N, C-alpha and C positions, 0 to 999 in steps of 0.2 A: 353487290349490296351486302352490308352487314346488319343483320337484324338482332336486336337485343330487347330486353324488357324496357330499357330506356327509350328506344326508338318507337316502340309500340305505345308506351304510356304518353309520350309527348307528340306522337304522330309526325315524326321527322324522318327523313330518309337515311341520315347517317348518325352514328353514335358519337357526335362531336359537338361540344358546347364552347362558345366564346363567352368566358366568364366576365364578371364586372371589371371594367377597365376605366379607372378615373381619367377624365378628359378625352377618352377615346371612344367609349361606348355611346356613339351618337347615331341618329336615325339612318343616314345613308350607309354607314359602315355596318350597322346591325342588320339592315335589310339585305345587304349583299351577302351576308353569311346565311341568313335564313333562306334566301333565294337559291343558294348553292346547296341546300338540303341539310344543313346543320342547324343548330339552335343559336340564334343571335340574342344577345342580352344588352339592353340599354342600361346605362349606369345612372341611377336616379340622381346622385349627388353631383354629377357633372353639370346638371341644370341648376341655375342659381335660386330657383324657387319651385315649390310644388306646382304652381300654375304653369310655369314654363316646362316642367316635366310632362304635364298633361298634353301640352301642345306638341312636345317631341314624340310622345307616344302616338298621337294622331298622325303626325308626319310619317312615322315609321309604318303605320298601318296603310298609308297611301302608297308606300313604296314596295310593300310585299303583302301577299295574301297567305304567306306561310306562318307557322307559329314563331313567336318571339316572346321574350320575357323582359323583366326589369330586375336589376340588382339593387338591393337596399342594404348597404353595409352600415352597421350600427357600432360605432366605436367612441371612446372618450375623445373629446375635442376641446381645444382651448376656447373656441367660440361655440356657443350652443347651436345645435342643429334641430329644426322642427321635424323630427323623425315621424311623429304621428301624422303631421300634415302631408308629408311625402307619401306615407302609407295610404292615406285617404285618397290622394291623387291617383295612386296606382289602382286602388279598388274602383274608384269612380270611372276610370278610363275603360274598364271592361277587359283589361289584360287578364289572361288566365294562367300565367306562369310568373312566379317570382323567385329570385335567388336571394336568400338572406345570408348574411355573414356578420362576423363580429360577435356581438352578444346573442344570447339565446333568442330564438323566435317565439318562445313560449307566450309572452304577453300579447302577441299578434295572431296566434293561430286560430282562435275562435272567429275573429273577423275575416281572416283569409279563407277559412273553410266555408263560412257562410256565403262568401262571394264566389265559391266554386273555383278557387285559385289553387293550382298545384304548386307545392313548395319544394324548392331545392335548397338545402342548407349546407353551407360550407363549414367543415370541421377540420381540426388538425390533430385529433386524437380519437382512438376507438371509444373512449369513455364519453366524449361529447357526441360522437356519432350515435351511440346507443341511446343517449338522452334525447337527441333530436328525433330518433325513430319513435321513442316513447311519447313524445309530444305530438306526433302525427304527421311529420313531414313526409313527403312522397319519395324523395330521393336525397341521399347524402352525397355531397361532393367532398371527397377527402383530400386534404392538402398535404403532400409530402414536404419534407424539409427543403427540397429543391425549389420550391415555388417562389414566385415574385410576391412582394407584399408581405403579409403577416403569416409566417410558417408555424406559429405557436412556439412553445417553450420546451418541447420534448425532444426536438432534433431527430425525429425518426424519418428516414428517407422512404420514398415510395415503395421500393423493392420489398420492404418489410411491412410498412403501414398499410398498403393496399390489400395484401392477402389477409392481414390481421383483421382489417375492417370487414372484409367479405366473409371471414369465418364467423363473425359475431352478429353482423347486421343482416336482417332478412329482406329489407327493402333494397331497391337497386342502389348501387354505389358507383359513383363516377370518380375516376382517377384524375388528380390535378397536381401539377408540379413536375417539371422535368420532361414534359412530353412535347415534341416538336415535329414528329414525323411518323411514318407508318410503323416503324419498329416500336415506338413507344405505345402506339395504339394496340398493336398485337400483344405486346407485353402486358398492358393493362387488362386486356380481355383474358389472357392466360392466367392472370393473378386473381380472376374472379369478378372484375369490374364489368359494368354494363356500358361503359363509354368513357370518354376523356374530356377534360376541360382544359383549354389552352388560352393563354393570354399573351405571353411574350412572343410566341411564334406569330400570332396575328398582327403584332406591331409591324412586322416586316412584310406587309402586303401592300399592294398598290392602293387599295381603298382605305387603308388605315389613315385617319385624319391627323397625321403628325408630320413634321418637317422631314424632307428627304434626307437631310444630313444625319438625323437620328436613326433612320433606317439603315443608312450606310455605316453608322457607328456600330449598330448591332451586327452587321455582316462582318465587321472587322474584329469583333470581340470573340473571346473564347470562354470556356466554362469557368475561368477564374475571375471574370470581370464583374463580380458583384461583391457587395459588402453587407454586413449585418449591423444595423444600428438599433438603438433603444433596448439593447439586452439588459443593461442595469435596471431599466424600468419594467422589465418583464412584459414588454410590448414589442418584441423583436420585429424588425422590418428589413426585408431584403431589397436592396436598391442597387442601381448601377454604380460602379466604382468611378467616382470623379473627385475633384478637389473638395466639393462640398461634403461628400460622404466621409472623406478622410478628416476634414475639419471637425465634423460632428464626433467622430471617434476620439479625436484629441480632446475635445471638450468633455466627453464622457470620462476619459482617463483622468482628467483634471478634477473630476468630481462635480462638474456643472450640472444643474438641475434642468427640469423641463422648461422653466420660465426663460432660461437663457438659450437652451437648445431649440425650443419650439419654433421661434421665428426663423432660425436658420434652416430648419427642416420643413418649412411651410409648403403645403401642397400647391398653393398658388404659384410658387416659384417653379414647381414641376410643370405646371401649365405653360409657363414661358418656355421651358425646355422644348416641349412638344410643338408649340405654335411657332416659335422663332428659330428653333434649331440650334440653340446654344446649350451644349451638353453640360456646361459648367454653371448654368444659371440657378440650378437647384437640384433637389433629389428627385429621382424618378425610378419607379419600381421596375425591376427586371429579374427574371429567374435565370438559373444556371443553364437552362435549355437554350439560351442564346448562343451557346457554343455549338449548337447543332443547326443553326440558321445560316444558310449559304446563298440564298437568293431572295428576290422580292417579287413573288408571283402575284397574280390576282387571287382573290379569295376563292373563286371558283377553281382555279388551277390547283391551289394548295389542297383544298378539300378533296377534289376528285383524285388527285395524285395520291394522297394519303390512303384513301379507301381502295383505290386500284392496287397499290403496292402492298397494302395490308392483306388484301384478298390473295395476292400472289404468294405472299409468305405463308399464309395458312394453307393454301391449296397445293403449292409446289415445293417450297423449300422445306417446310417442316415434315411433310410425309416422306421425303427422301431420307430423313434421319431415323425413321422408324425401322427397326430390325425385325 
């Protein structure tokens, strides 16, 4: 067992978090992660309405008596999203853990704290991590450049970003991006973090609610199998390399704007990828850690293996190197 400030604060067995995963963070999947001793996170915007999110939270509660949370990612969208209504659904549900991402959680902190909710905020820079700490969040999840989804605009990889964050931030810091196995977990702990956040690695598990052909695609991929889009918009997004990703890059090079690129990069098409197994149907988030994924275990097998092997590295391999 690996005990850290994170495991004590959130009363979980292992310092591993399954972060917000659009179209994937559903009740059965999240419960399997929490039941395995890590922290499962529902993805609020996977649900089409706040009412349906409330029902998904209750469904998760029926499947696990372990801690779990809800991710609420607040980003600019072509179609307005009722973020305040989703937030109220989370508060009303009685969930006590929220993962916020995208814009600052500042406008929501008073309501969250009044409800007794612990806040994990995802950041991509030390500056934003310090601001989140100042706002009163309980944990910072710091995203290195390797991560799936939005890595920020500074392009700082985890090997530098994680220790820089833990040098400056006093609250617990979770490492996110580029982590897929025990080696990444041990490295994150050595760099001062209190745990790790994984998304791409959890896609390739038996319980992940995505088509098996996509899981097999991840197994066949290496660390070069992602692309960065939306860089000209300063809203960089790391996605799996497919024909749609390359088409978007061509549109960007031709000077096309978001009005033309947006429909091509629609998240709804990413849902089709996961549900129907067509990797070319749309864009889908993937981190470079997919190059470290070589099997499709159960969630329980993955988590227990990571912790067991991490403990072995700490207790056996590293001491042998000490002179």
